[in-house]
C-alpha positions as CSV (number, residue, x, y, z in Angstrom):
1,M,0.0,0.0,0.0
2,I,1.3,3.5,-0.8
3,N,1.5,5.7,2.2
4,R,0.5,9.3,2.2
5,R,4.0,10.7,2.0
6,S,4.7,8.4,-1.0
7,A,1.5,9.8,-2.7
8,L,2.7,13.3,-2.1
9,I,6.1,12.6,-3.5
10,A,4.6,10.7,-6.5
11,L,2.7,13.8,-7.5
12,V,5.8,16.0,-7.7
13,L,7.9,13.4,-9.5
14,V,7.9,13.3,-13.3
15,S,5.6,11.0,-15.2
16,G,6.9,7.9,-17.0
17,L,7.3,10.1,-20.2
18,L,10.3,11.8,-18.7
19,T,12.2,8.9,-17.2
20,A,15.9,9.1,-18.0
21,L,15.5,11.2,-21.1
22,F,18.0,13.8,-19.9
23,L,20.9,11.8,-18.4
24,G,23.1,13.5,-21.0
25,M,21.3,16.7,-21.2
26,P,24.0,19.2,-20.3
27,S,26.1,18.1,-23.3
28,C,23.5,19.4,-25.6
29,S,22.9,22.7,-23.8
30,R,24.9,25.9,-23.6
31,R,26.8,26.8,-20.6
32,S,25.7,29.6,-18.4
33,Q,27.5,32.0,-16.2
34,D,26.4,31.3,-12.6
35,E,23.5,33.5,-11.4
36,V,22.6,33.6,-7.8
37,G,19.7,31.1,-7.1
38,V,19.4,30.1,-10.8
39,V,20.8,26.7,-12.1
40,A,19.4,26.9,-15.6
41,R,17.4,29.0,-18.0
42,V,15.0,27.6,-20.7
43,N,14.3,30.2,-23.3
44,G,15.0,32.8,-20.7
45,K,12.8,31.2,-18.1
46,P,14.8,30.4,-14.9
47,I,14.9,27.1,-13.0
48,T,15.9,27.8,-9.5
49,L,18.3,26.1,-7.2
50,E,15.4,26.0,-4.6
51,L,13.3,23.9,-6.9
52,L,16.2,21.6,-7.8
53,E,17.0,21.1,-4.1
54,F,13.4,20.5,-3.3
55,Q,13.2,17.7,-5.9
56,Y,16.5,16.2,-4.7
57,D,15.4,16.2,-1.0
58,L,12.1,14.4,-1.9
59,L,13.9,11.7,-3.9
60,H,16.5,11.1,-1.2
61,F,14.5,11.6,2.0
62,N,14.3,7.9,2.8
63,A,17.8,7.0,1.4
64,L,19.8,8.7,4.2
65,S,22.6,6.4,5.4
66,G,24.4,8.8,7.6
67,E,27.0,9.2,4.9
68,L,27.2,12.4,2.9
69,P,27.2,11.9,-0.9
70,S,30.4,12.8,-2.8
71,V,30.4,16.0,-4.9
72,G,30.4,13.9,-8.1
73,A,27.4,11.8,-7.0
74,L,25.6,15.0,-5.9
75,R,26.3,16.6,-9.3
76,E,25.1,13.5,-11.2
77,S,21.9,13.4,-9.2
78,Y,21.3,17.1,-9.6
79,G,22.0,16.8,-13.4
80,E,19.4,14.1,-13.8
81,I,16.8,16.0,-11.8
82,L,17.6,19.2,-13.7
83,G,17.1,17.5,-17.0
84,Q,13.6,16.5,-15.9
85,L,12.8,20.0,-14.8
86,I,14.0,21.4,-18.1
87,A,11.8,18.9,-20.0
88,Q,8.8,19.9,-17.8
89,E,9.5,23.6,-18.5
90,L,9.6,23.0,-22.2
91,V,6.3,21.3,-22.0
92,A,4.8,24.2,-20.0
93,Q,6.1,26.7,-22.6
94,E,4.6,24.6,-25.4
95,L,1.2,24.6,-23.7
96,A,1.4,28.3,-23.2
97,K,2.1,28.8,-26.9
98,R,-1.1,26.8,-27.7
99,G,-3.1,28.8,-25.1
100,Q,-3.6,25.5,-23.1
101,E,-1.5,26.3,-20.0
102,V,-2.6,24.9,-16.7
103,S,-5.0,27.3,-15.2
104,D,-5.3,28.2,-11.5
105,E,-8.7,26.4,-11.5
106,E,-7.1,23.2,-12.9
107,L,-4.3,23.4,-10.3
108,A,-6.8,23.9,-7.5
109,E,-8.9,20.9,-8.7
110,A,-5.7,18.7,-8.8
111,E,-4.8,19.8,-5.3
112,S,-8.3,19.2,-4.0
113,K,-8.1,15.6,-5.2
114,V,-5.0,15.1,-3.1
115,R,-6.5,16.8,-0.1
116,A,-9.6,14.5,-0.3
117,D,-7.4,11.6,0.8
118,Y,-6.6,13.5,4.0
119,P,-9.2,13.8,6.7
120,D,-9.9,17.2,8.3
121,D,-6.9,19.4,8.0
122,T,-4.2,16.8,8.1
123,F,-2.9,17.7,4.7
124,E,-0.9,20.8,5.9
125,Q,0.1,18.9,9.0
126,T,1.6,16.1,6.9
127,L,3.5,18.6,4.7
128,V,5.0,20.1,7.9
129,E,5.9,16.8,9.4
130,E,7.6,15.6,6.2
131,F,9.4,19.0,5.7
132,I,7.6,19.5,2.4
133,D,7.3,23.2,1.3
134,H,3.7,23.8,0.3
135,K,4.6,26.5,-2.2
136,M,7.3,24.4,-3.9
137,W,4.9,21.3,-3.9
138,R,2.2,23.4,-5.6
139,K,4.7,24.7,-8.2
140,Q,5.8,21.2,-9.1
141,L,2.2,20.0,-9.1
142,R,1.5,22.6,-11.8
143,Y,4.3,21.1,-13.8
144,V,2.9,17.6,-13.4
145,C,-0.6,18.7,-14.4
146,G,1.0,20.3,-17.5
147,I,2.7,16.9,-18.4
148,E,-0.7,15.2,-18.1
149,K,-2.4,17.9,-20.2
150,F,0.2,17.8,-22.8
151,Q,-0.1,14.0,-23.1
152,R,-3.9,14.2,-23.4
153,L,-4.2,17.2,-25.7
154,V,-1.1,17.1,-27.8
155,L,0.4,13.6,-28.0
156,R,-2.6,11.4,-27.7
157,P,-4.7,12.6,-30.7
158,G,-1.8,11.7,-33.0
159,I,-1.6,8.1,-31.9
160,H,-3.7,5.4,-33.5
161,L,-3.6,1.7,-32.5
162,D,-4.5,-1.0,-35.0
163,Y,-6.1,-4.3,-33.8
164,R,-3.3,-6.2,-35.5
165,E,-0.8,-4.4,-33.3
166,V,-2.7,-5.4,-30.2
167,E,-3.0,-9.0,-31.3
168,A,0.8,-9.1,-32.0
169,Y,1.7,-7.6,-28.7
170,Y,-0.7,-10.1,-26.9
171,R,1.0,-13.1,-28.5
172,E,4.5,-11.7,-27.8
173,H,3.8,-11.0,-24.1
174,L,1.4,-13.9,-23.4
175,A,3.1,-14.7,-20.1
176,A,2.1,-11.3,-18.8
177,F,-1.5,-12.3,-19.0
178,R,-1.3,-15.5,-17.0
179,L,-3.0,-14.9,-13.7
180,P,-2.1,-16.9,-10.6
181,E,-4.5,-18.2,-8.0
182,R,-6.2,-15.3,-6.3
183,V,-8.7,-14.4,-3.6
184,R,-11.4,-11.7,-3.7
185,V,-11.7,-10.2,-0.3
186,L,-13.9,-7.6,1.4
187,V,-11.8,-5.4,3.7
188,V,-13.2,-3.0,6.3
189,R,-11.1,-1.0,8.8
190,A,-12.1,1.0,11.8
191,P,-10.6,2.1,15.2
192,E,-13.1,0.0,17.2
193,R,-13.8,-3.7,17.0
194,A,-17.6,-3.2,17.5
195,L,-17.8,-1.1,14.4
196,V,-16.0,-3.7,12.3
197,E,-18.3,-6.5,13.7
198,K,-21.4,-4.4,12.7
199,A,-20.1,-3.7,9.3
200,L,-19.4,-7.4,8.6
201,G,-22.8,-8.3,9.8
202,L,-24.5,-5.7,7.6
203,Y,-22.5,-6.9,4.5
204,R,-23.7,-10.5,5.1
205,Q,-27.3,-9.2,5.0
206,Q,-27.0,-6.8,2.1
207,K,-24.1,-8.2,0.1
208,S,-23.3,-4.6,-1.1
209,V,-20.0,-2.9,-0.8
210,A,-21.5,0.5,-1.8
211,G,-24.3,0.1,0.7
212,L,-21.7,-0.7,3.4
213,A,-19.7,2.4,2.6
214,D,-22.9,4.5,2.8
215,A,-23.9,3.0,6.1
216,F,-20.5,3.6,7.7
217,P,-19.1,6.8,6.0
218,G,-16.1,7.1,8.4
219,M,-15.0,3.6,7.8
220,Q,-12.5,2.3,5.1
221,V,-14.4,-0.2,3.0
222,R,-13.0,-1.8,-0.2
223,E,-13.0,-5.0,-2.2
224,V,-9.6,-6.3,-3.3
225,I,-8.3,-9.2,-5.4
226,V,-4.9,-10.5,-4.2
227,A,-2.7,-13.3,-5.5
228,R,-2.5,-16.1,-3.0
229,D,1.3,-16.0,-2.8
230,L,1.2,-12.3,-2.0
231,L,-1.0,-12.6,1.0
232,T,0.5,-11.7,4.4
233,P,0.8,-14.5,7.0
234,A,-2.0,-12.9,9.0
235,W,-4.3,-12.8,5.9
236,T,-3.4,-16.3,4.9
237,D,-4.3,-17.7,8.3
238,A,-7.5,-15.6,8.5
239,L,-8.8,-16.5,5.0
240,H,-7.7,-20.1,4.6
241,G,-8.1,-21.3,8.2
242,S,-11.8,-22.1,7.7
243,G,-11.5,-22.7,4.0
244,A,-15.1,-21.6,3.4
245,V,-16.1,-18.7,1.2
246,G,-18.2,-16.2,3.2
247,Q,-16.3,-16.7,6.4
248,G,-14.8,-13.7,8.1
249,A,-12.1,-12.7,10.6
250,I,-11.1,-9.6,12.5
251,L,-7.5,-8.8,12.9
252,T,-5.9,-6.3,15.2
253,G,-3.5,-3.7,13.8
254,R,-1.6,-0.6,14.8
255,A,-4.3,1.7,13.5
256,G,-7.3,-0.3,14.9
257,F,-9.1,-3.3,13.6
258,E,-9.4,-4.9,10.2
259,G,-12.3,-7.1,9.2
260,L,-12.0,-9.6,6.3
261,I,-14.6,-11.7,4.4
262,L,-13.5,-14.2,1.8
263,L,-15.8,-13.5,-1.2
264,E,-14.4,-15.8,-3.9
265,R,-11.5,-18.0,-4.8
266,L,-10.1,-17.5,-8.2
267,G,-8.1,-20.2,-10.0
268,A,-5.0,-19.6,-12.2
269,E,-5.9,-18.7,-15.8
270,T,-4.7,-17.0,-18.9
271,L,-6.7,-14.0,-20.1
272,D,-7.9,-14.3,-23.7
273,I,-7.3,-11.5,-26.0
274,A,-10.6,-9.9,-25.5
275,Q,-10.1,-9.9,-21.7
276,A,-6.5,-8.6,-22.0
277,Y,-7.4,-6.0,-24.6
278,P,-7.6,-3.0,-22.2
279,Q,-4.2,-3.9,-20.7
280,V,-2.6,-4.4,-24.1
281,E,-4.0,-1.2,-25.4
282,A,-2.7,0.7,-22.3
283,A,0.8,-0.8,-22.7
284,L,1.0,0.0,-26.4
285,L,-0.3,3.5,-25.8
286,E,2.4,4.1,-23.2
287,E,5.0,3.0,-25.7
288,R,3.7,5.2,-28.4
289,L,3.4,8.2,-26.1
290,Q,7.0,7.7,-25.0
291,Q,8.1,7.6,-28.6
292,A,6.0,10.7,-29.5
293,F,7.4,12.5,-26.5
294,D,11.0,11.6,-27.4
295,A,10.5,12.9,-30.9
296,W,8.8,16.1,-29.7
297,L,11.4,16.7,-27.1
298,G,14.3,16.4,-29.5
299,K,12.8,19.1,-31.8
300,A,11.9,21.3,-28.9
301,L,15.5,21.2,-27.6
302,D,16.9,22.0,-31.1
303,A,14.6,25.0,-31.3
304,S,15.3,26.3,-27.7
305,V,18.1,28.0,-25.8
306,V,18.9,26.1,-22.7
307,L,21.6,27.5,-20.4
308,V,23.0,25.4,-17.6
309,S,25.1,26.5,-14.7
310,E,28.8,25.5,-15.2
311,R,28.9,24.1,-11.7
312,L,26.6,21.3,-12.8
313,M,28.5,20.5,-15.9
314,H,32.2,20.2,-15.2
315,K,34.1,18.3,-12.6
316,K,37.0,20.3,-11.0
317,D,40.4,18.7,-10.6
318,D,40.3,19.0,-6.8
319,E,37.0,17.2,-6.3
320,E,36.6,13.9,-4.5
321,L,40.3,13.7,-3.4
322,P,40.8,10.8,-1.0
323,P,41.1,12.0,2.6
324,E,44.7,12.3,3.9
325,P,45.7,9.7,6.4
326,A,46.1,10.8,10.0
327,V,49.7,11.4,11.0
328,E,50.8,10.8,14.6
329,S,53.7,12.8,16.0
330,P,56.6,10.8,17.4
331,G,56.0,9.9,20.9
332,E,52.4,10.9,20.9
333,A,50.2,8.4,22.7
334,P,47.2,7.1,20.7
335,G,44.1,9.1,21.3
336,E,46.0,12.1,22.6
337,D,45.6,15.3,20.6
338,D,46.8,18.8,21.6
339,G,44.6,20.3,19.0
340,Q,41.3,19.6,17.1
341,R,41.2,19.0,13.4
342,D,38.8,21.1,11.4
343,V,37.3,18.3,9.3
344,A,36.0,20.7,6.6
345,S,39.2,22.5,5.9
346,G,41.9,20.2,7.3
347,N,43.4,23.0,9.4
348,E,44.5,22.6,13.0
349,T,42.5,24.6,15.5
350,G,42.6,25.1,19.2
């Protein structure tokens, strides 16, 4: 399950269309004299260090090992992220030329959809707890909305799929449409066991997930299909202990209680082409969109002036030198030190 912070991060990261397109971006861009707070300009429009650092912090928030990255590794990460930001800015400029830029109303609607997943006023609280700047988050959300709009209005109309392509893809990737044994399960979650018991009882009477959600508006109610080999040990015991469809169980978790009802056992099968058609179409569409975006992006770069800070493009000779070994003075006992070394500069202090 994706947690709330992951969802927030996902919204500010670039869509699949931009993945790894700009690993070599600086080599095809002009160098720029450093400007305070600006790491690049795209047709005169600045990309700020603040936005670059914001993206970097989001990507590496959970990857802290207590060891600081080398200057070279930091430059490489910044270069990749900057390439993505440049691509997003080019898309935003293209939409503006077409009079289709993301409006404030569209941005507000996108943000409201995110907020809907957070009860009460916990959205702002989550941003604060995760050290996510709301202003920068909203700025990047506008970029993401632009990518989605560009894909829908500019790229998608030019893509046409033929049934023969779908059929060929299906045969070539047949293994992807083999489904393992699965179970269909009703899941309800609430902070109190009594509420879960009432919900399970009502479902057995009405057999309606929608009716259950209406009857218990504050409760999480959903129906899921899970492969048997992906079930957690607790779910496996609860769903297969009795072996009977319709049997239920209540589990205790950190956030309260979880009620389960086994609705159906689904055997292993291979989807026929009619059943797999939506998945095949989506996969082919993604490939075509990527190809169309690559082609557009190449032309957009050729027609644009992209200036990148020299600090992100060239490695200096004195970077990443190995640390000098500690030298003990003759007669000095291990651990004794008349002064304190300044780790940053290597100078003796004290």
